[in-house]
C-alpha positions as CSV (number, residue, x, y, z in Angstrom):
1,M,161.6,112.9,38.5
2,K,158.6,113.6,40.7
3,R,158.7,112.4,44.3
4,P,156.2,109.5,45.1
5,K,153.3,110.4,47.3
6,T,153.1,109.1,50.9
7,P,150.4,106.6,51.8
8,P,147.0,108.4,51.3
9,I,144.7,109.8,53.9
10,E,142.0,107.1,54.0
11,N,139.5,107.9,51.3
12,L,136.6,105.6,52.2
13,Y,134.2,106.9,49.6
14,G,136.5,107.2,46.6
15,R,135.9,110.9,46.4
16,Y,138.2,113.4,44.7
17,R,140.1,115.6,47.1
18,T,141.2,119.1,46.7
19,Y,143.1,121.6,48.9
20,L,142.0,125.2,48.8
21,V,145.3,127.1,48.5
22,G,145.5,130.9,48.9
23,A,146.6,133.8,51.1
24,M,145.5,133.8,54.7
25,E,147.9,136.0,56.6
26,K,147.8,139.1,54.3
27,T,144.6,139.3,52.3
28,A,143.1,142.3,50.7
29,A,139.7,141.3,52.1
30,K,141.3,141.1,55.6
31,D,139.3,137.9,56.2
32,C,142.2,135.5,56.7
33,G,141.2,133.9,53.4
34,K,137.9,132.7,54.7
35,G,135.6,134.5,52.2
36,W,136.3,132.8,49.0
37,R,136.7,129.4,50.7
38,Q,133.3,129.7,52.4
39,V,131.7,130.3,49.0
40,L,133.6,127.6,47.1
41,K,133.7,124.7,49.6
42,P,130.0,123.9,49.7
43,K,129.8,124.1,45.9
44,L,132.6,121.5,45.6
45,E,131.1,119.3,48.4
46,E,127.8,119.4,46.4
47,L,129.7,117.7,43.6
48,G,131.1,115.1,46.0
49,V,134.6,116.6,46.3
50,F,136.3,116.3,49.7
51,V,137.8,119.7,50.5
52,F,140.8,120.4,52.7
53,D,140.1,124.0,54.0
54,P,143.1,125.4,56.0
55,T,140.9,128.1,57.6
56,I,139.1,125.3,59.4
57,E,141.9,122.7,59.8
58,E,144.4,125.2,61.0
59,A,142.3,125.9,64.1
60,E,142.4,122.2,65.1
61,K,146.2,122.1,64.8
62,V,147.1,125.3,66.7
63,G,144.0,125.6,68.9
64,L,143.2,129.2,67.7
65,C,141.1,130.7,64.9
66,P,143.3,132.0,62.0
67,E,142.8,135.7,63.1
68,D,144.1,134.9,66.6
69,F,146.9,132.6,65.4
70,H,148.2,135.3,63.0
71,R,148.1,137.9,65.8
72,K,150.1,135.5,68.0
73,L,152.6,134.9,65.2
74,R,153.2,138.6,64.8
75,G,153.7,138.9,68.6
76,W,156.3,136.1,68.5
77,K,158.1,137.7,65.6
78,M,158.1,141.1,67.2
79,G,159.3,139.7,70.5
80,G,162.0,137.5,68.9
81,N,160.5,134.3,70.2
82,W,161.8,132.3,67.4
83,D,161.6,128.9,69.1
84,I,157.9,129.3,69.7
85,Y,157.4,130.8,66.3
86,V,159.0,127.8,64.5
87,R,157.3,125.2,66.8
88,E,153.9,126.7,66.0
89,M,154.5,127.1,62.3
90,D,155.7,123.6,62.2
91,K,152.2,122.5,63.2
92,I,150.8,124.3,60.2
93,W,153.2,122.8,57.7
94,R,153.9,119.4,59.1
95,G,150.8,118.8,61.2
96,K,150.4,117.8,64.8
97,T,151.0,114.3,66.3
98,Y,149.7,113.5,69.8
99,I,148.6,110.6,72.0
100,D,144.9,110.4,72.7
101,N,143.6,107.6,75.0
102,G,146.7,105.5,74.2
103,H,146.4,106.0,70.5
104,L,148.7,107.9,68.3
105,R,146.9,110.6,66.4
106,H,148.1,112.9,63.6
107,L,146.4,116.0,62.3
108,P,147.8,116.5,58.7
109,G,149.8,119.6,57.9
110,D,149.6,121.8,54.8
111,K,152.3,119.7,53.1
112,D,150.1,116.6,53.6
113,Y,147.0,118.3,52.2
114,V,148.9,119.2,49.0
115,E,150.3,115.7,48.8
116,Q,147.0,114.0,49.3
117,S,145.0,116.1,46.9
118,D,143.9,114.8,43.5
119,F,144.0,118.4,42.3
120,I,144.8,121.8,43.9
121,T,142.4,124.7,43.8
122,A,144.3,128.0,44.2
123,R,143.1,131.5,44.5
124,V,145.5,134.4,44.0
125,N,144.0,137.9,44.3
126,A,146.0,140.7,42.8
127,K,146.0,142.7,46.1
128,D,146.7,139.7,48.4
129,K,150.3,139.1,49.6
130,P,150.6,135.3,49.6
131,C,153.8,133.4,50.4
132,G,152.9,129.9,51.6
133,T,150.5,129.8,48.6
134,Y,153.5,129.7,46.2
135,V,155.2,127.0,48.3
136,E,152.1,124.9,48.1
137,I,151.7,125.4,44.4
138,G,155.4,124.5,43.9
139,L,154.9,121.3,46.0
140,A,151.8,120.4,44.0
141,W,153.9,120.7,40.8
142,F,156.6,118.6,42.4
143,F,154.1,115.9,43.3
144,G,152.6,116.0,39.8
145,T,149.2,117.2,41.0
146,P,147.1,119.4,38.6
147,I,146.8,123.0,39.8
148,Y,143.7,125.0,39.0
149,L,144.2,128.7,39.6
150,I,141.4,131.2,40.0
151,T,142.6,134.8,39.5
152,E,141.5,138.0,37.9
153,T,145.1,138.6,36.6
154,P,145.4,137.8,32.9
155,K,147.8,134.9,32.1
156,S,150.2,137.2,30.3
157,E,150.6,139.2,33.5
158,L,151.2,136.3,35.9
159,N,154.5,135.7,37.5
160,G,156.5,133.4,35.1
161,S,157.1,130.6,37.6
162,L,153.6,130.6,38.8
163,L,152.3,130.4,35.3
164,Y,154.8,127.6,34.5
165,F,153.8,125.5,37.6
166,V,150.1,125.7,36.8
167,L,150.4,125.0,33.1
168,E,153.1,122.3,33.4
169,S,151.1,120.5,36.1
170,G,148.3,119.9,33.6
171,G,146.3,122.6,35.3
172,E,144.5,125.7,34.0
173,I,143.8,129.3,34.9
174,F,140.2,130.7,35.4
175,P,139.0,134.3,35.8
176,N,136.2,133.3,38.1
177,V,134.8,130.5,40.3
178,N,131.9,129.7,37.9
179,Q,134.3,128.9,35.0
180,Y,136.5,126.8,37.3
181,L,133.5,124.8,38.5
182,E,132.2,124.2,35.0
183,F,135.7,123.0,34.0
184,I,136.1,120.5,36.9
185,K,132.6,119.1,36.4
186,K,133.6,118.1,32.9
187,E,137.2,117.2,33.7
188,Y,136.3,114.9,36.6
189,S,132.8,113.9,35.5
190,L,131.3,115.4,38.6
191,K,127.6,115.5,39.2
192,P,125.7,116.7,42.3
193,V,125.6,114.0,45.0
194,K,122.3,112.9,46.4
195,K,121.8,113.6,50.1
């Protein structure tokens, strides 16, 4: 039985929401996962899709750009500063709650982005070394959220559990961004939004 979703992040305009899942800490491009997201995000937004982009949201939660945050994480690991490490990683996964002018505010965590997405957009490059990506894909499967995976790796060569999670979620696998975009346009009846 799949776990019910928590109350949604307010969606005032009735837009579909997707979370861009993929490696950030150890990428072949050495770009903290920004490159493909910077290409895909505006294309999805042109179709009216609201995009959760962790390369942007992460900076708000931890107060550092991804490159600097990952450098700090390595330092905390090397120095054995486990309390700091866990506290800061908790901001990534669970979010950050704080009081601002007498109002309680919450910045969602990666778990929330997965849970609040109508579908997941995942990118797994053969030379990346993702870890959280697989957790997020597993969570999406658990929540019953379709997972759309963009990868140059043929289906027959994908990790068995990864392939299962994607296909069993009702998702699909695409060799490139253009095929993915064509699919979701049809699947969700998306058309460019007027500005």
